[in-house]
C-alpha positions in Angstrom: 3.6 -46.4 -43.4 0.7 -44.5 -44.9 -2.8 -44.7 -43.5 -3.9 -46.4 -46.7 -1.5 -49.3 -46.1 -2.4 -49.6 -42.4 -4.3 -52.6 -41.1 -7.6 -51.7 -39.5 -8.2 -53.3 -36.2 -11.7 -53.6 -34.6 -11.2 -53.7 -30.9 -14.8 -54.1 -29.9 -18.1 -54.5 -31.6 -21.3 -54.6 -29.6 -25.0 -54.7 -30.7 -28.1 -54.4 -28.7 -31.8 -53.9 -29.6 -33.4 -50.8 -28.4 -37.1 -49.6 -28.5 -38.0 -46.0 -28.4 -41.4 -45.1 -27.0 -42.9 -41.8 -28.3 -44.6 -39.2 -26.2 -48.1 -40.2 -27.1 -47.5 -43.7 -25.5 -49.1 -45.5 -28.4 -46.2 -45.6 -30.8 -42.7 -47.0 -30.6 -39.8 -47.9 -32.9 -37.2 -50.6 -32.8 -33.6 -50.0 -33.6 -30.3 -51.8 -33.2 -27.6 -49.8 -31.4 -24.2 -50.9 -32.7 -20.9 -49.7 -31.1 -17.7 -50.2 -33.0 -14.4 -49.3 -31.6 -11.4 -49.5 -34.0 -8.1 -47.9 -34.7 -9.4 -46.4 -37.9 -12.1 -46.8 -40.6 -12.0 -46.8 -44.4 -14.6 -45.0 -46.5 -17.9 -46.9 -46.3 -16.3 -49.6 -44.0 -19.1 -49.4 -41.4 -21.8 -49.3 -44.1 -20.2 -52.5 -45.6 -20.0 -54.2 -42.2 -23.6 -53.4 -41.4 -24.8 -54.3 -45.0 -23.0 -57.6 -44.9 -24.5 -58.5 -41.5 -28.0 -57.6 -42.7 -27.5 -59.7 -45.8 -26.5 -62.7 -43.7 -29.5 -62.1 -41.3 -31.9 -62.0 -44.3 -30.3 -65.1 -45.9 -29.0 -63.3 -49.0 -25.5 -64.5 -48.4 -24.2 -67.4 -46.3 -22.8 -66.9 -42.8 -19.5 -68.3 -44.1 -19.1 -65.2 -46.3 -19.0 -63.0 -43.2 -16.4 -65.2 -41.6 -14.2 -65.0 -44.8 -14.7 -61.2 -44.9 -13.5 -60.8 -41.3 -10.4 -63.0 -41.8 -8.9 -60.3 -44.0 -7.3 -62.8 -46.3 -9.8 -62.1 -49.1 -11.0 -59.0 -50.9 -14.7 -59.7 -51.1 -17.5 -57.4 -52.4 -19.8 -56.5 -49.5 -23.3 -55.1 -49.6 -23.5 -51.4 -48.7 -26.1 -50.4 -46.1 -27.9 -47.2 -46.8 -26.3 -44.3 -45.1 -29.7 -42.8 -44.2 -30.3 -45.3 -41.3 -26.9 -44.9 -39.7 -26.1 -42.2 -37.2 -22.7 -41.3 -35.7 -23.4 -40.6 -32.1 -19.9 -40.3 -30.7 -16.3 -40.3 -31.8 -13.1 -40.7 -29.8 -9.6 -40.9 -30.9 -7.4 -43.6 -29.3 -3.8 -42.7 -28.6 -2.0 -46.1 -28.9 1.2 -44.8 -27.3 -0.5 -43.5 -24.2 -3.3 -46.1 -24.3 -6.0 -43.6 -23.7 -8.5 -41.5 -25.5 -7.0 -38.2 -26.6 -10.1 -36.5 -27.9 -13.9 -36.8 -27.7 -16.8 -35.0 -29.1 -17.2 -31.6 -27.3 -20.2 -31.5 -25.1 -21.9 -28.7 -27.1 -21.6 -30.7 -30.3 -22.9 -33.8 -28.5 -25.9 -31.8 -27.3 -26.6 -30.5 -30.8 -26.4 -34.0 -32.2 -28.9 -35.3 -29.6 -31.3 -32.4 -30.3 -31.1 -33.2 -34.0 -31.7 -36.9 -33.5 -34.7 -36.2 -31.3 -36.1 -33.7 -33.7 -35.5 -35.4 -37.0 -34.7 -39.1 -36.5 -36.8 -40.3 -33.6 
């Protein structure tokens, strides 16, 4: 079976609001941290998931649309969230046979990623 024919399974999806306070103490920014754990992702899948959730939250599409999209019985067009607001902070590969993570982002890469986010994003 090819990866294209494989069914994507989301094991966990968690969202939490976070507020970052800047050094001057006067400014802050609000974000939503979303963690998605799945067996694999298709091109733009996360952007479509986030875009669809945002469209539901803003009332652009009904909540039922989200339910239908998640059932997988339908091929529905989904709004695409802009990639500029999404940041990959970690990646691990799940070994289904051994039921454990088999690789994670090396620490030096994670440190560079954090430095970049603090310098450019936050």
